[in-house]
Each structure stands twice: as structure tokens, then as C-alpha cells.
mmJSON file of the N, C-alpha and C atoms, coordinates in Angstrom:
{"data_MODEL":{"atom_site":{
"group_PDB":["ATOM","ATOM","ATOM","ATOM","ATOM","ATOM","ATOM","ATOM","ATOM","ATOM","ATOM","ATOM","ATOM","ATOM","ATOM","ATOM","ATOM","ATOM","ATOM","ATOM","ATOM","ATOM","ATOM","ATOM","ATOM","ATOM","ATOM","ATOM","ATOM","ATOM","ATOM","ATOM","ATOM","ATOM","ATOM","ATOM","ATOM","ATOM","ATOM","ATOM","ATOM","ATOM","ATOM","ATOM","ATOM","ATOM","ATOM","ATOM","ATOM","ATOM","ATOM","ATOM","ATOM","ATOM","ATOM","ATOM","ATOM","ATOM","ATOM","ATOM","ATOM","ATOM","ATOM","ATOM","ATOM","ATOM","ATOM","ATOM","ATOM","ATOM","ATOM","ATOM","ATOM","ATOM","ATOM","ATOM","ATOM","ATOM","ATOM","ATOM","ATOM","ATOM","ATOM","ATOM","ATOM","ATOM","ATOM","ATOM","ATOM","ATOM","ATOM","ATOM","ATOM","ATOM","ATOM","ATOM","ATOM","ATOM","ATOM","ATOM","ATOM","ATOM","ATOM","ATOM","ATOM","ATOM","ATOM","ATOM","ATOM","ATOM","ATOM","ATOM","ATOM","ATOM","ATOM","ATOM","ATOM","ATOM","ATOM","ATOM","ATOM","ATOM","ATOM","ATOM","ATOM","ATOM","ATOM","ATOM","ATOM","ATOM","ATOM","ATOM","ATOM","ATOM","ATOM","ATOM","ATOM","ATOM","ATOM","ATOM","ATOM","ATOM","ATOM","ATOM","ATOM","ATOM","ATOM","ATOM","ATOM","ATOM","ATOM","ATOM","ATOM","ATOM","ATOM","ATOM","ATOM","ATOM","ATOM","ATOM","ATOM","ATOM","ATOM","ATOM","ATOM","ATOM","ATOM","ATOM","ATOM","ATOM","ATOM","ATOM","ATOM","ATOM","ATOM","ATOM","ATOM","ATOM","ATOM","ATOM","ATOM","ATOM","ATOM","ATOM","ATOM","ATOM","ATOM","ATOM","ATOM","ATOM","ATOM","ATOM","ATOM","ATOM","ATOM","ATOM","ATOM","ATOM","ATOM","ATOM","ATOM","ATOM","ATOM","ATOM","ATOM","ATOM","ATOM","ATOM","ATOM","ATOM","ATOM","ATOM","ATOM","ATOM","ATOM","ATOM","ATOM","ATOM","ATOM","ATOM","ATOM","ATOM","ATOM","ATOM","ATOM","ATOM","ATOM","ATOM"],
"id":[1,2,3,4,5,6,7,8,9,10,11,12,13,14,15,16,17,18,19,20,21,22,23,24,25,26,27,28,29,30,31,32,33,34,35,36,37,38,39,40,41,42,43,44,45,46,47,48,49,50,51,52,53,54,55,56,57,58,59,60,61,62,63,64,65,66,67,68,69,70,71,72,73,74,75,76,77,78,79,80,81,82,83,84,85,86,87,88,89,90,91,92,93,94,95,96,97,98,99,100,101,102,103,104,105,106,107,108,109,110,111,112,113,114,115,116,117,118,119,120,121,122,123,124,125,126,127,128,129,130,131,132,133,134,135,136,137,138,139,140,141,142,143,144,145,146,147,148,149,150,151,152,153,154,155,156,157,158,159,160,161,162,163,164,165,166,167,168,169,170,171,172,173,174,175,176,177,178,179,180,181,182,183,184,185,186,187,188,189,190,191,192,193,194,195,196,197,198,199,200,201,202,203,204,205,206,207,208,209,210,211,212,213,214,215,216,217,218,219,220,221,222,223,224,225,226,227,228],
"type_symbol":["N","C","C","N","C","C","N","C","C","N","C","C","N","C","C","N","C","C","N","C","C","N","C","C","N","C","C","N","C","C","N","C","C","N","C","C","N","C","C","N","C","C","N","C","C","N","C","C","N","C","C","N","C","C","N","C","C","N","C","C","N","C","C","N","C","C","N","C","C","N","C","C","N","C","C","N","C","C","N","C","C","N","C","C","N","C","C","N","C","C","N","C","C","N","C","C","N","C","C","N","C","C","N","C","C","N","C","C","N","C","C","N","C","C","N","C","C","N","C","C","N","C","C","N","C","C","N","C","C","N","C","C","N","C","C","N","C","C","N","C","C","N","C","C","N","C","C","N","C","C","N","C","C","N","C","C","N","C","C","N","C","C","N","C","C","N","C","C","N","C","C","N","C","C","N","C","C","N","C","C","N","C","C","N","C","C","N","C","C","N","C","C","N","C","C","N","C","C","N","C","C","N","C","C","N","C","C","N","C","C","N","C","C","N","C","C","N","C","C","N","C","C","N","C","C","N","C","C"],
"label_atom_id":["N","CA","C","N","CA","C","N","CA","C","N","CA","C","N","CA","C","N","CA","C","N","CA","C","N","CA","C","N","CA","C","N","CA","C","N","CA","C","N","CA","C","N","CA","C","N","CA","C","N","CA","C","N","CA","C","N","CA","C","N","CA","C","N","CA","C","N","CA","C","N","CA","C","N","CA","C","N","CA","C","N","CA","C","N","CA","C","N","CA","C","N","CA","C","N","CA","C","N","CA","C","N","CA","C","N","CA","C","N","CA","C","N","CA","C","N","CA","C","N","CA","C","N","CA","C","N","CA","C","N","CA","C","N","CA","C","N","CA","C","N","CA","C","N","CA","C","N","CA","C","N","CA","C","N","CA","C","N","CA","C","N","CA","C","N","CA","C","N","CA","C","N","CA","C","N","CA","C","N","CA","C","N","CA","C","N","CA","C","N","CA","C","N","CA","C","N","CA","C","N","CA","C","N","CA","C","N","CA","C","N","CA","C","N","CA","C","N","CA","C","N","CA","C","N","CA","C","N","CA","C","N","CA","C","N","CA","C","N","CA","C","N","CA","C","N","CA","C","N","CA","C","N","CA","C","N","CA","C","N","CA","C","N","CA","C"],
"label_alt_id":[null,null,null,null,null,null,null,null,null,null,null,null,null,null,null,null,null,null,null,null,null,null,null,null,null,null,null,null,null,null,null,null,null,null,null,null,null,null,null,null,null,null,null,null,null,null,null,null,null,null,null,null,null,null,null,null,null,null,null,null,null,null,null,null,null,null,null,null,null,null,null,null,null,null,null,null,null,null,null,null,null,null,null,null,null,null,null,null,null,null,null,null,null,null,null,null,null,null,null,null,null,null,null,null,null,null,null,null,null,null,null,null,null,null,null,null,null,null,null,null,null,null,null,null,null,null,null,null,null,null,null,null,null,null,null,null,null,null,null,null,null,null,null,null,null,null,null,null,null,null,null,null,null,null,null,null,null,null,null,null,null,null,null,null,null,null,null,null,null,null,null,null,null,null,null,null,null,null,null,null,null,null,null,null,null,null,null,null,null,null,null,null,null,null,null,null,null,null,null,null,null,null,null,null,null,null,null,null,null,null,null,null,null,null,null,null,null,null,null,null,null,null,null,null,null,null,null,null],
"label_comp_id":["MET","MET","MET","ARG","ARG","ARG","GLU","GLU","GLU","THR","THR","THR","ALA","ALA","ALA","GLU","GLU","GLU","ALA","ALA","ALA","PHE","PHE","PHE","GLU","GLU","GLU","ALA","ALA","ALA","SER","SER","SER","PHE","PHE","PHE","LEU","LEU","LEU","SER","SER","SER","GLN","GLN","GLN","MET","MET","MET","LEU","LEU","LEU","LYS","LYS","LYS","PRO","PRO","PRO","MET","MET","MET","PHE","PHE","PHE","GLU","GLU","GLU","GLY","GLY","GLY","LEU","LEU","LEU","LYS","LYS","LYS","THR","THR","THR","ASP","ASP","ASP","GLY","GLY","GLY","MET","MET","MET","PHE","PHE","PHE","GLY","GLY","GLY","GLY","GLY","GLY","GLY","GLY","GLY","HIS","HIS","HIS","ALA","ALA","ALA","GLU","GLU","GLU","GLU","GLU","GLU","THR","THR","THR","TRP","TRP","TRP","ARG","ARG","ARG","GLY","GLY","GLY","PHE","PHE","PHE","MET","MET","MET","VAL","VAL","VAL","GLU","GLU","GLU","ALA","ALA","ALA","MET","MET","MET","ALA","ALA","ALA","LYS","LYS","LYS","GLN","GLN","GLN","THR","THR","THR","VAL","VAL","VAL","GLN","GLN","GLN","ALA","ALA","ALA","GLY","GLY","GLY","GLY","GLY","GLY","ILE","ILE","ILE","GLY","GLY","GLY","LEU","LEU","LEU","ALA","ALA","ALA","ASP","ASP","ASP","GLN","GLN","GLN","VAL","VAL","VAL","VAL","VAL","VAL","ALA","ALA","ALA","GLN","GLN","GLN","MET","MET","MET","ILE","ILE","ILE","ARG","ARG","ARG","MET","MET","MET","GLN","GLN","GLN","GLU","GLU","GLU","GLU","GLU","GLU","GLN","GLN","GLN","SER","SER","SER","ALA","ALA","ALA"],
"label_asym_id":["A","A","A","A","A","A","A","A","A","A","A","A","A","A","A","A","A","A","A","A","A","A","A","A","A","A","A","A","A","A","A","A","A","A","A","A","A","A","A","A","A","A","A","A","A","A","A","A","A","A","A","A","A","A","A","A","A","A","A","A","A","A","A","A","A","A","A","A","A","A","A","A","A","A","A","A","A","A","A","A","A","A","A","A","A","A","A","A","A","A","A","A","A","A","A","A","A","A","A","A","A","A","A","A","A","A","A","A","A","A","A","A","A","A","A","A","A","A","A","A","A","A","A","A","A","A","A","A","A","A","A","A","A","A","A","A","A","A","A","A","A","A","A","A","A","A","A","A","A","A","A","A","A","A","A","A","A","A","A","A","A","A","A","A","A","A","A","A","A","A","A","A","A","A","A","A","A","A","A","A","A","A","A","A","A","A","A","A","A","A","A","A","A","A","A","A","A","A","A","A","A","A","A","A","A","A","A","A","A","A","A","A","A","A","A","A","A","A","A","A","A","A","A","A","A","A","A","A"],
"label_entity_id":["1","1","1","1","1","1","1","1","1","1","1","1","1","1","1","1","1","1","1","1","1","1","1","1","1","1","1","1","1","1","1","1","1","1","1","1","1","1","1","1","1","1","1","1","1","1","1","1","1","1","1","1","1","1","1","1","1","1","1","1","1","1","1","1","1","1","1","1","1","1","1","1","1","1","1","1","1","1","1","1","1","1","1","1","1","1","1","1","1","1","1","1","1","1","1","1","1","1","1","1","1","1","1","1","1","1","1","1","1","1","1","1","1","1","1","1","1","1","1","1","1","1","1","1","1","1","1","1","1","1","1","1","1","1","1","1","1","1","1","1","1","1","1","1","1","1","1","1","1","1","1","1","1","1","1","1","1","1","1","1","1","1","1","1","1","1","1","1","1","1","1","1","1","1","1","1","1","1","1","1","1","1","1","1","1","1","1","1","1","1","1","1","1","1","1","1","1","1","1","1","1","1","1","1","1","1","1","1","1","1","1","1","1","1","1","1","1","1","1","1","1","1","1","1","1","1","1","1"],
"label_seq_id":[1,1,1,2,2,2,3,3,3,4,4,4,5,5,5,6,6,6,7,7,7,8,8,8,9,9,9,10,10,10,11,11,11,12,12,12,13,13,13,14,14,14,15,15,15,16,16,16,17,17,17,18,18,18,19,19,19,20,20,20,21,21,21,22,22,22,23,23,23,24,24,24,25,25,25,26,26,26,27,27,27,28,28,28,29,29,29,30,30,30,31,31,31,32,32,32,33,33,33,34,34,34,35,35,35,36,36,36,37,37,37,38,38,38,39,39,39,40,40,40,41,41,41,42,42,42,43,43,43,44,44,44,45,45,45,46,46,46,47,47,47,48,48,48,49,49,49,50,50,50,51,51,51,52,52,52,53,53,53,54,54,54,55,55,55,56,56,56,57,57,57,58,58,58,59,59,59,60,60,60,61,61,61,62,62,62,63,63,63,64,64,64,65,65,65,66,66,66,67,67,67,68,68,68,69,69,69,70,70,70,71,71,71,72,72,72,73,73,73,74,74,74,75,75,75,76,76,76],
"pdbx_PDB_ins_code":[null,null,null,null,null,null,null,null,null,null,null,null,null,null,null,null,null,null,null,null,null,null,null,null,null,null,null,null,null,null,null,null,null,null,null,null,null,null,null,null,null,null,null,null,null,null,null,null,null,null,null,null,null,null,null,null,null,null,null,null,null,null,null,null,null,null,null,null,null,null,null,null,null,null,null,null,null,null,null,null,null,null,null,null,null,null,null,null,null,null,null,null,null,null,null,null,null,null,null,null,null,null,null,null,null,null,null,null,null,null,null,null,null,null,null,null,null,null,null,null,null,null,null,null,null,null,null,null,null,null,null,null,null,null,null,null,null,null,null,null,null,null,null,null,null,null,null,null,null,null,null,null,null,null,null,null,null,null,null,null,null,null,null,null,null,null,null,null,null,null,null,null,null,null,null,null,null,null,null,null,null,null,null,null,null,null,null,null,null,null,null,null,null,null,null,null,null,null,null,null,null,null,null,null,null,null,null,null,null,null,null,null,null,null,null,null,null,null,null,null,null,null,null,null,null,null,null,null],
"Cartn_x":[0.402,0.086,0.982,1.876,3.13,3.297,3.412,4.728,3.702,1.955,1.426,0.817,0.531,0.704,1.695,3.084,3.962,4.219,3.95,3.984,2.529,1.695,0.507,1.256,1.89,2.23,2.959,4.044,4.711,4.225,3.275,2.279,2.113,1.053,0.619,1.685,2.967,3.725,4.37,4.583,4.839,4.291,2.665,1.68,1.709,1.842,2.027,3.572,4.262,6.001,5.707,4.851,5.253,4.829,3.853,4.062,4.661,5.691,6.808,7.522,7.726,9.067,8.445,7.205,6.727,7.058,6.925,7.507,8.494,9.987,11.334,11.652,12.852,13.168,14.305,14.502,16.459,17.07,16.656,18.398,18.817,20.059,21.333,22.225,23.257,24.149,25.03,23.968,23.486,22.532,21.776,20.688,20.584,20.084,19.938,19.137,18.536,18.151,17.129,17.161,16.171,16.383,17.735,17.587,16.525,17.24,16.7,15.114,14.629,13.111,12.712,13.292,12.598,12.57,13.888,14.23,13.529,12.821,12.499,11.016,10.599,9.391,10.149,11.225,11.897,12.566,12.98,13.622,12.473,11.514,10.433,9.891,10.009,9.362,10.609,11.887,12.416,12.678,12.664,12.52,11.503,9.907,8.8,9.136,9.995,10.446,11.466,12.066,13.505,12.515,11.335,10.603,9.951,9.181,8.635,9.971,10.935,11.02,12.397,12.069,12.86,11.38,10.117,9.274,8.718,8.104,7.288,6.103,5.186,3.874,2.921,3.331,1.744,0.964,0.946,-0.271,-0.032,1.236,0.852,0.385,1.251,0.275,-0.976,-1.47,-2.464,-3.616,-3.195,-3.865,-3.322,-2.748,-2.276,-3.458,-3.524,-4.358,-5.966,-6.738,-7.839,-7.845,-6.715,-6.455,-7.41,-6.14,-6.779,-8.573,-8.87,-9.94,-10.956,-10.032,-11.684,-11.563,-10.038,-9.891,-10.735,-11.035,-11.244,-12.967,-13.54,-14.59,-15.122,-14.285,-14.871,-14.643,-13.668,-13.759,-14.447,-15.72,-16.645,-18.031],
"Cartn_y":[-1.376,0.03,1.426,1.161,2.222,2.572,1.791,2.119,2.657,2.189,2.573,3.771,3.946,6.228,6.468,6.428,6.934,7.49,6.358,6.48,7.372,7.139,8.385,9.66,10.134,11.384,11.564,10.981,11.222,11.584,10.525,10.907,12.93,12.87,14.169,15.177,15.352,16.333,16.26,15.67,15.754,16.797,16.091,17.364,18.73,18.992,19.896,21.067,20.444,20.825,21.039,20.299,20.691,22.111,23.104,23.859,25.399,24.936,25.399,25.772,24.854,24.907,25.189,24.891,24.952,26.166,27.208,28.435,28.767,27.795,28.703,28.736,29.434,29.76,28.453,27.617,26.471,27.656,28.878,29.349,29.758,30.494,31.534,30.753,31.207,31.131,29.064,29.286,27.964,27.256,28.133,26.561,25.657,24.235,22.89,22.963,23.69,23.887,23.043,22.506,21.345,19.51,19.63,18.191,18.536,19.976,19.816,20.094,20.569,20.66,19.196,18.47,17.09,16.56,16.733,15.631,16.758,17.147,18.003,17.719,16.121,15.744,14.352,13.942,12.833,13.59,14.764,15.714,15.855,17.026,16.687,15.942,14.38,12.614,13.193,12.761,12.295,13.277,15.044,15.545,15.3,14.852,14.819,13.075,12.068,11.25,10.803,11.805,12.551,13.386,14.088,14.837,14.142,12.96,11.43,10.823,10.794,9.725,10.574,12.033,12.897,12.467,12.554,13.384,12.985,13.762,13.95,15.129,15.894,16.785,15.788,14.712,14.273,13.572,13.631,13.044,11.158,10.582,9.548,8.869,10.115,8.905,9.181,9.767,10.64,9.043,9.086,7.641,6.709,6.277,4.544,4.995,5.772,5.997,5.42,6.163,6.151,4.703,3.931,2.614,1.734,2.154,1.384,1.431,2.361,2.551,2.16,2.106,1.018,0.024,-1.133,-2.154,-3.078,-1.903,-2.18,-1.945,-1.044,-1.341,-2.092,-3.485,-3.942,-5.585,-4.9,-6.407,-6.569,-5.288,-5.425,-5.851],
"Cartn_z":[0.372,-0.136,0.087,0.623,1.205,-0.683,-1.407,-2.249,-3.21,-2.968,-3.75,-4.044,-3.035,-1.936,-2.265,-2.421,-3.415,-4.533,-5.111,-6.9,-6.73,-6.389,-6.434,-6.391,-4.954,-4.434,-5.216,-5.941,-7.217,-7.93,-8.342,-10.241,-9.326,-8.833,-8.235,-8.251,-7.554,-7.474,-8.95,-9.652,-11.118,-11.882,-11.163,-12.675,-12.001,-10.031,-9.771,-10.378,-10.532,-10.783,-12.328,-13.335,-14.804,-15.366,-14.895,-14.729,-14.959,-13.836,-13.31,-14.638,-15.44,-16.206,-17.313,-17.955,-19.313,-19.534,-19.085,-19.619,-19.958,-19.208,-19.434,-20.752,-21.118,-22.287,-22.314,-23.463,-22.776,-24.303,-24.174,-25.392,-24.589,-25.365,-24.155,-24.351,-23.824,-23.666,-22.842,-21.886,-20.79,-20.904,-21.768,-22.108,-23.012,-22.68,-22.916,-24.306,-24.953,-26.219,-26.473,-27.813,-28.016,-27.291,-26.684,-26.249,-24.435,-23.883,-22.664,-22.758,-23.864,-23.245,-23.704,-24.137,-24.761,-23.549,-22.892,-21.359,-20.272,-20.232,-18.852,-17.883,-19.051,-18.155,-17.747,-17.661,-17.246,-16.113,-16.595,-14.23,-13.444,-14.185,-13.362,-12.465,-13.324,-13.021,-11.862,-12.018,-10.429,-10.049,-9.715,-9.305,-8.194,-8.824,-7.825,-7.034,-7.823,-6.782,-5.639,-5.687,-5.297,-3.617,-4.156,-3.043,-2.134,-2.999,-1.707,-1.245,-2.11,-0.939,0.421,-0.028,1.075,2.282,2.098,3.114,2.404,1.417,0.31,1.117,0.839,1.059,2.365,2.5,3.575,2.523,1.36,0.778,0.678,0.493,0.772,2.156,3.2,4.12,3.976,4.222,3.766,2.511,1.822,0.968,1.138,2.124,3.123,4.159,4.821,5.662,5.598,4.268,3.745,2.78,2.222,1.724,3.158,4.171,5.238,5.819,5.973,6.355,5.59,3.98,3.337,3.946,3.221,3.51,5.099,6.414,7.157,7.409,6.664,6.163,5.397,4.22,3.405,4.469,5.596,6.496,7.72,7.964,8.729,8.449],
"occupancy":[1.0,1.0,1.0,1.0,1.0,1.0,1.0,1.0,1.0,1.0,1.0,1.0,1.0,1.0,1.0,1.0,1.0,1.0,1.0,1.0,1.0,1.0,1.0,1.0,1.0,1.0,1.0,1.0,1.0,1.0,1.0,1.0,1.0,1.0,1.0,1.0,1.0,1.0,1.0,1.0,1.0,1.0,1.0,1.0,1.0,1.0,1.0,1.0,1.0,1.0,1.0,1.0,1.0,1.0,1.0,1.0,1.0,1.0,1.0,1.0,1.0,1.0,1.0,1.0,1.0,1.0,1.0,1.0,1.0,1.0,1.0,1.0,1.0,1.0,1.0,1.0,1.0,1.0,1.0,1.0,1.0,1.0,1.0,1.0,1.0,1.0,1.0,1.0,1.0,1.0,1.0,1.0,1.0,1.0,1.0,1.0,1.0,1.0,1.0,1.0,1.0,1.0,1.0,1.0,1.0,1.0,1.0,1.0,1.0,1.0,1.0,1.0,1.0,1.0,1.0,1.0,1.0,1.0,1.0,1.0,1.0,1.0,1.0,1.0,1.0,1.0,1.0,1.0,1.0,1.0,1.0,1.0,1.0,1.0,1.0,1.0,1.0,1.0,1.0,1.0,1.0,1.0,1.0,1.0,1.0,1.0,1.0,1.0,1.0,1.0,1.0,1.0,1.0,1.0,1.0,1.0,1.0,1.0,1.0,1.0,1.0,1.0,1.0,1.0,1.0,1.0,1.0,1.0,1.0,1.0,1.0,1.0,1.0,1.0,1.0,1.0,1.0,1.0,1.0,1.0,1.0,1.0,1.0,1.0,1.0,1.0,1.0,1.0,1.0,1.0,1.0,1.0,1.0,1.0,1.0,1.0,1.0,1.0,1.0,1.0,1.0,1.0,1.0,1.0,1.0,1.0,1.0,1.0,1.0,1.0,1.0,1.0,1.0,1.0,1.0,1.0,1.0,1.0,1.0,1.0,1.0,1.0,1.0,1.0,1.0,1.0,1.0,1.0],
"B_iso_or_equiv":[0.0,0.0,0.0,0.0,0.0,0.0,0.0,0.0,0.0,0.0,0.0,0.0,0.0,0.0,0.0,0.0,0.0,0.0,0.0,0.0,0.0,0.0,0.0,0.0,0.0,0.0,0.0,0.0,0.0,0.0,0.0,0.0,0.0,0.0,0.0,0.0,0.0,0.0,0.0,0.0,0.0,0.0,0.0,0.0,0.0,0.0,0.0,0.0,0.0,0.0,0.0,0.0,0.0,0.0,0.0,0.0,0.0,0.0,0.0,0.0,0.0,0.0,0.0,0.0,0.0,0.0,0.0,0.0,0.0,0.0,0.0,0.0,0.0,0.0,0.0,0.0,0.0,0.0,0.0,0.0,0.0,0.0,0.0,0.0,0.0,0.0,0.0,0.0,0.0,0.0,0.0,0.0,0.0,0.0,0.0,0.0,0.0,0.0,0.0,0.0,0.0,0.0,0.0,0.0,0.0,0.0,0.0,0.0,0.0,0.0,0.0,0.0,0.0,0.0,0.0,0.0,0.0,0.0,0.0,0.0,0.0,0.0,0.0,0.0,0.0,0.0,0.0,0.0,0.0,0.0,0.0,0.0,0.0,0.0,0.0,0.0,0.0,0.0,0.0,0.0,0.0,0.0,0.0,0.0,0.0,0.0,0.0,0.0,0.0,0.0,0.0,0.0,0.0,0.0,0.0,0.0,0.0,0.0,0.0,0.0,0.0,0.0,0.0,0.0,0.0,0.0,0.0,0.0,0.0,0.0,0.0,0.0,0.0,0.0,0.0,0.0,0.0,0.0,0.0,0.0,0.0,0.0,0.0,0.0,0.0,0.0,0.0,0.0,0.0,0.0,0.0,0.0,0.0,0.0,0.0,0.0,0.0,0.0,0.0,0.0,0.0,0.0,0.0,0.0,0.0,0.0,0.0,0.0,0.0,0.0,0.0,0.0,0.0,0.0,0.0,0.0,0.0,0.0,0.0,0.0,0.0,0.0,0.0,0.0,0.0,0.0,0.0,0.0],
"pdbx_formal_charge":[null,null,null,null,null,null,null,null,null,null,null,null,null,null,null,null,null,null,null,null,null,null,null,null,null,null,null,null,null,null,null,null,null,null,null,null,null,null,null,null,null,null,null,null,null,null,null,null,null,null,null,null,null,null,null,null,null,null,null,null,null,null,null,null,null,null,null,null,null,null,null,null,null,null,null,null,null,null,null,null,null,null,null,null,null,null,null,null,null,null,null,null,null,null,null,null,null,null,null,null,null,null,null,null,null,null,null,null,null,null,null,null,null,null,null,null,null,null,null,null,null,null,null,null,null,null,null,null,null,null,null,null,null,null,null,null,null,null,null,null,null,null,null,null,null,null,null,null,null,null,null,null,null,null,null,null,null,null,null,null,null,null,null,null,null,null,null,null,null,null,null,null,null,null,null,null,null,null,null,null,null,null,null,null,null,null,null,null,null,null,null,null,null,null,null,null,null,null,null,null,null,null,null,null,null,null,null,null,null,null,null,null,null,null,null,null,null,null,null,null,null,null,null,null,null,null,null,null],
"auth_seq_id":[1,1,1,2,2,2,3,3,3,4,4,4,5,5,5,6,6,6,7,7,7,8,8,8,9,9,9,10,10,10,11,11,11,12,12,12,13,13,13,14,14,14,15,15,15,16,16,16,17,17,17,18,18,18,19,19,19,20,20,20,21,21,21,22,22,22,23,23,23,24,24,24,25,25,25,26,26,26,27,27,27,28,28,28,29,29,29,30,30,30,31,31,31,32,32,32,33,33,33,34,34,34,35,35,35,36,36,36,37,37,37,38,38,38,39,39,39,40,40,40,41,41,41,42,42,42,43,43,43,44,44,44,45,45,45,46,46,46,47,47,47,48,48,48,49,49,49,50,50,50,51,51,51,52,52,52,53,53,53,54,54,54,55,55,55,56,56,56,57,57,57,58,58,58,59,59,59,60,60,60,61,61,61,62,62,62,63,63,63,64,64,64,65,65,65,66,66,66,67,67,67,68,68,68,69,69,69,70,70,70,71,71,71,72,72,72,73,73,73,74,74,74,75,75,75,76,76,76],
"auth_comp_id":["MET","MET","MET","ARG","ARG","ARG","GLU","GLU","GLU","THR","THR","THR","ALA","ALA","ALA","GLU","GLU","GLU","ALA","ALA","ALA","PHE","PHE","PHE","GLU","GLU","GLU","ALA","ALA","ALA","SER","SER","SER","PHE","PHE","PHE","LEU","LEU","LEU","SER","SER","SER","GLN","GLN","GLN","MET","MET","MET","LEU","LEU","LEU","LYS","LYS","LYS","PRO","PRO","PRO","MET","MET","MET","PHE","PHE","PHE","GLU","GLU","GLU","GLY","GLY","GLY","LEU","LEU","LEU","LYS","LYS","LYS","THR","THR","THR","ASP","ASP","ASP","GLY","GLY","GLY","MET","MET","MET","PHE","PHE","PHE","GLY","GLY","GLY","GLY","GLY","GLY","GLY","GLY","GLY","HIS","HIS","HIS","ALA","ALA","ALA","GLU","GLU","GLU","GLU","GLU","GLU","THR","THR","THR","TRP","TRP","TRP","ARG","ARG","ARG","GLY","GLY","GLY","PHE","PHE","PHE","MET","MET","MET","VAL","VAL","VAL","GLU","GLU","GLU","ALA","ALA","ALA","MET","MET","MET","ALA","ALA","ALA","LYS","LYS","LYS","GLN","GLN","GLN","THR","THR","THR","VAL","VAL","VAL","GLN","GLN","GLN","ALA","ALA","ALA","GLY","GLY","GLY","GLY","GLY","GLY","ILE","ILE","ILE","GLY","GLY","GLY","LEU","LEU","LEU","ALA","ALA","ALA","ASP","ASP","ASP","GLN","GLN","GLN","VAL","VAL","VAL","VAL","VAL","VAL","ALA","ALA","ALA","GLN","GLN","GLN","MET","MET","MET","ILE","ILE","ILE","ARG","ARG","ARG","MET","MET","MET","GLN","GLN","GLN","GLU","GLU","GLU","GLU","GLU","GLU","GLN","GLN","GLN","SER","SER","SER","ALA","ALA","ALA"],
"auth_asym_id":["A","A","A","A","A","A","A","A","A","A","A","A","A","A","A","A","A","A","A","A","A","A","A","A","A","A","A","A","A","A","A","A","A","A","A","A","A","A","A","A","A","A","A","A","A","A","A","A","A","A","A","A","A","A","A","A","A","A","A","A","A","A","A","A","A","A","A","A","A","A","A","A","A","A","A","A","A","A","A","A","A","A","A","A","A","A","A","A","A","A","A","A","A","A","A","A","A","A","A","A","A","A","A","A","A","A","A","A","A","A","A","A","A","A","A","A","A","A","A","A","A","A","A","A","A","A","A","A","A","A","A","A","A","A","A","A","A","A","A","A","A","A","A","A","A","A","A","A","A","A","A","A","A","A","A","A","A","A","A","A","A","A","A","A","A","A","A","A","A","A","A","A","A","A","A","A","A","A","A","A","A","A","A","A","A","A","A","A","A","A","A","A","A","A","A","A","A","A","A","A","A","A","A","A","A","A","A","A","A","A","A","A","A","A","A","A","A","A","A","A","A","A","A","A","A","A","A","A"],
"auth_atom_id":["N","CA","C","N","CA","C","N","CA","C","N","CA","C","N","CA","C","N","CA","C","N","CA","C","N","CA","C","N","CA","C","N","CA","C","N","CA","C","N","CA","C","N","CA","C","N","CA","C","N","CA","C","N","CA","C","N","CA","C","N","CA","C","N","CA","C","N","CA","C","N","CA","C","N","CA","C","N","CA","C","N","CA","C","N","CA","C","N","CA","C","N","CA","C","N","CA","C","N","CA","C","N","CA","C","N","CA","C","N","CA","C","N","CA","C","N","CA","C","N","CA","C","N","CA","C","N","CA","C","N","CA","C","N","CA","C","N","CA","C","N","CA","C","N","CA","C","N","CA","C","N","CA","C","N","CA","C","N","CA","C","N","CA","C","N","CA","C","N","CA","C","N","CA","C","N","CA","C","N","CA","C","N","CA","C","N","CA","C","N","CA","C","N","CA","C","N","CA","C","N","CA","C","N","CA","C","N","CA","C","N","CA","C","N","CA","C","N","CA","C","N","CA","C","N","CA","C","N","CA","C","N","CA","C","N","CA","C","N","CA","C","N","CA","C","N","CA","C","N","CA","C","N","CA","C","N","CA","C","N","CA","C","N","CA","C"],
"pdbx_PDB_model_num":[1,1,1,1,1,1,1,1,1,1,1,1,1,1,1,1,1,1,1,1,1,1,1,1,1,1,1,1,1,1,1,1,1,1,1,1,1,1,1,1,1,1,1,1,1,1,1,1,1,1,1,1,1,1,1,1,1,1,1,1,1,1,1,1,1,1,1,1,1,1,1,1,1,1,1,1,1,1,1,1,1,1,1,1,1,1,1,1,1,1,1,1,1,1,1,1,1,1,1,1,1,1,1,1,1,1,1,1,1,1,1,1,1,1,1,1,1,1,1,1,1,1,1,1,1,1,1,1,1,1,1,1,1,1,1,1,1,1,1,1,1,1,1,1,1,1,1,1,1,1,1,1,1,1,1,1,1,1,1,1,1,1,1,1,1,1,1,1,1,1,1,1,1,1,1,1,1,1,1,1,1,1,1,1,1,1,1,1,1,1,1,1,1,1,1,1,1,1,1,1,1,1,1,1,1,1,1,1,1,1,1,1,1,1,1,1,1,1,1,1,1,1,1,1,1,1,1,1]
}}}
């Protein structure tokens, strides 16, 4: 359950982080150009996973708690 909840949190964070990088220009002296633009989605996903591994924002904890509640209700 925990693994699933953390994957959900990482996916959520990835979707929240994505708009932050959409407007960035990749040209200029230190820009990554087309390659940076192409791989940006993977970078955002990696940042989201790293955030979850570092403790996340608490969403995974809430998801696990809800999953446990749902299992308990089905057992009763």
C-alpha cells in the first residue's frame, strides 16, 4: 500500500511541478536547447520522486490511511 501511495504522490507532484518549467526558455549561452526541452519531463518526474523519498508533502500518508480505512470497512 505504501509503495502505491508514494507512487501516487510522486505522480501528483510531477503534475504540480510541470507548469513551473513550461515557460522556461532553453536558448541562450547556458541553455540546453531542444535536448533540455525534450528531457524536461523526465527531470520533473525525477524531482517529484526525490521529493517523495525525502518525506514528501504528506499526501502518501493520507492515501495509506484512506486505503486502510477502506479495507477495514470491507472487512466489517
